[in-house]
N, C-alpha and C positions, 0 to 999 in steps of 0.2 A: 251100660250104655249113659244112660241120665245120669247115674251117682257119678259116676267117672268127669262127664260135662259138668256139673255142679262142681265137684272139687279142685276140677282147674281153675272154674270161674271164680271161685272162694282163694285161693290160691294166690290170683294174680290183682283181684277186683272183689271189691266188698264194698257196701255202703258208707261202712264204720271209716277206712279209708277215704270214701270222700268227703265223709262230711270233717274228719280230722283234718283233710286240705284245705277245705273251703275256709274250716274256723282258725287254721294258719293265718292264712295268705288273707281273711277279711279285716283285719285292722289294716293291713299298708295299704290295700285297696281305696278302706273308707277314707285316709289321708288323700288320695288320690279324683274324690270324688265329684267335682266339677268336670275332669275332662272326660270322667265316664258318664257323666250326667250330657254332655253336649253329644257323645255320640248317639247316645239313645236318642238324641233330638234329632239329628241325622238321620233316625231309622224312617221318621217319617217321608223325608225325601228320597230316601232309598227306596220304600214303597213307592210311591209315586212312581218315580223312574222305570220301576221294572213294569208296571201297570203300562205308563207312556210309551217306554218303547215298543212292547209287545204290540198297543193298539197302535201305534204308529208303523211300524213293519209289516201290518195285517192291512192295514188301508194303501198301502203303497203299492201291495203287492196285488190287491185285486186294484189299483187305478195302473196300473204297468198292464195286468191282464187284459183290462175293460177297452184298454189304447188311450185311456184319459191323461194325454201328455202334458197339459193345463193344470190339471187338477193336482198332476206329481209336482210341478213346479210352483204350486202352492205351499207344497210339503216342505220345501227346504228351508224356511225360515223355522218353520215349526222343530225342523231335526235339528239345526243349528243350536238354538234354545237346549235341547234337549243335552246335546253333546256337553254345552259350555256346563249346563247341572250338573252333569256326571262327573265331567273333570273337578268340580270346584268338591263337589261330595267325595269324591277321592280323596282330595288332597288334603282334606278337611280331616275328614277320618282316617287317614293315614297319620299325619298330625298327631291328633291326638291322641289313637292307639301309640303310637310310638312315644309320645312324651306323659301317660299313663303308667304303658310297661317299664318305661326304663324308669319312671319314680321308684315305683314299689319295687321293681330289683335292689336300687341304691339303698331303699330301704332297709328291705330284705340284708343287704352285704352289710352294711353297719349294724342292725340287729344280732347278725352272726359273728362278725365282730366282736364283739363287748361281753357275746355271750361267751367265746372262745376265751377272752381273756381274762373273765370270772373265775371258769372252771380252776379243780383243784390243778395241782401240777401233775398228777400221779396219775389221773382221768386224762388230762392231754399224749403223757407220753406213750399210754396205750396206742394213740393213732398215730401211724405213719405221715408223715410232711404231705407227700404226695397224697393220701387220701384225703386231707384236711383242703390241702388245694383244688382235688377235683370238687369237692362241695362247693368251693367260691366260686372257681372258672365254671363247671358246667351245669352243677344241679341247680343255682339260683337260675342261670340262664335258660335251664329248661324248663322253666315255670310260664314261660310264654304266652303258650295256648291256656293254662290255665289263668292268666291274671287277661290274657290280651282277646284272639279272634276267637276261642273257642269259647271263652265265656261269654262275649258278646252273642256269639252264634248260637248261644242256648237262647237267648231272649229275640234274635233278628229273624231267623230262620223259619222259629212255629208261626210268627206273625204275619211275614213273607208267603209262607203255606197258605194259612188260609186267607188270606186274599186273591193269594195270585185261584186258586181253587172257584172259590165266590166268580170271578171273574172268567176262567174256564167252563165252567159251570154254565151261565151266563150262553155259553155261545155254543157249547155242542156237552151235555147232561152225561150223554154216553162215553164219547170219547174221555170225559174228566176222568169217571168212575173204573174204565178201563187203566186209565194212566197209576191210580193207586195201588196196580201190581206190584208196579216199582219200589214202594214206598219201605214193604218187610223186605225184603231185597238188602236193599240202604241198609237197613237197619241191623240186618242180622250181622252183614262184611265188616261194618263199623266194629263190631264188638268183635269178631273174628278178629281184625286186624290189631284192635285195641289192644285183647287181649297179648298178641306175639310180641308187641311195642312196648309193654309193660315188660315182658317178659326176657326182651333183648335188652331193655333199657337198663335194668341190674345187670346184665352181665355186660354192657359194654362203661356201666360205671365204674365195675368193679378194677375191669383191664384197662380203664383211665387211671385209675388210682394206682395201678402196678406202674402203668408207663410213667407218670410225677414222681411217685418214689425212687425209680430207679435216676429219674433225672437229676432228683436232689442226692442223691447218695453219690453221681458221676461228680455234679459240680461242687460238693463239699468233699472228694476224696479223689478232687482234681491230682494231686502233686503226687499221692500214694498210687494210682493209677498207671502215671507216668514212669515213676518207680521201679513199677513191677513190671512193665509192659504189659499191662490189663487192658489195651487200647482195644486189641479186634475181638477178646473177649465181651468186653462191652458194647463193643458195636455191634455184634451178633445178636446179644442178647436183647437190646432195645432194638434191632428189625426185627426178630423172631415178634415180640410183647407189639410192635406196629403193626403187625401184620394181621395179629388176633383181631 
């Protein structure tokens, strides 16, 4: 059982693949270093808001339980400030992440197109046009997680987790330690779903390549299709591939 699990993990995920992916995208990420730096600076505000909101709602709940209505009213300006800061942080984060990821994808598309143009004609002819189109239209857009939210989360989440753990430990150490039981479950779930997504992602890429090839074949041979009344054949073929 253990050997099968290790084989499954090696089949769909290896450290070598991870290193190769990051070594490929690293030069493109480096070109957008200003946007990524600003995102990292926003982490400080994000951490503050995470703790501040937790403390704010805690004190607000305590005041409501003990009937401190005047104290509740005094929290309103502070709550409004937190909301404004949260909106500002979200807008800045979304803008910077979008700017950085779109810049990286644009540079990757330029690099890929330049690479294809320099390939020997014989090598290019071995690829279906739909497969090449799939690389441009789907594969590059599929790196959003690697160059965007997932990459930033690798830095953001551990820091927030440590800060929140310290904050909760000061409130109630026992309950804080009990909450750690959830962490291994989340980690295992992430690995399992990650493996399934990787497996299905490869299949989806192949199917999209088939659809793009059929579309290219249809548009280039449109007159032939109409001349031999092959419309129904191509239609059903497209419907079946689209369904898959």
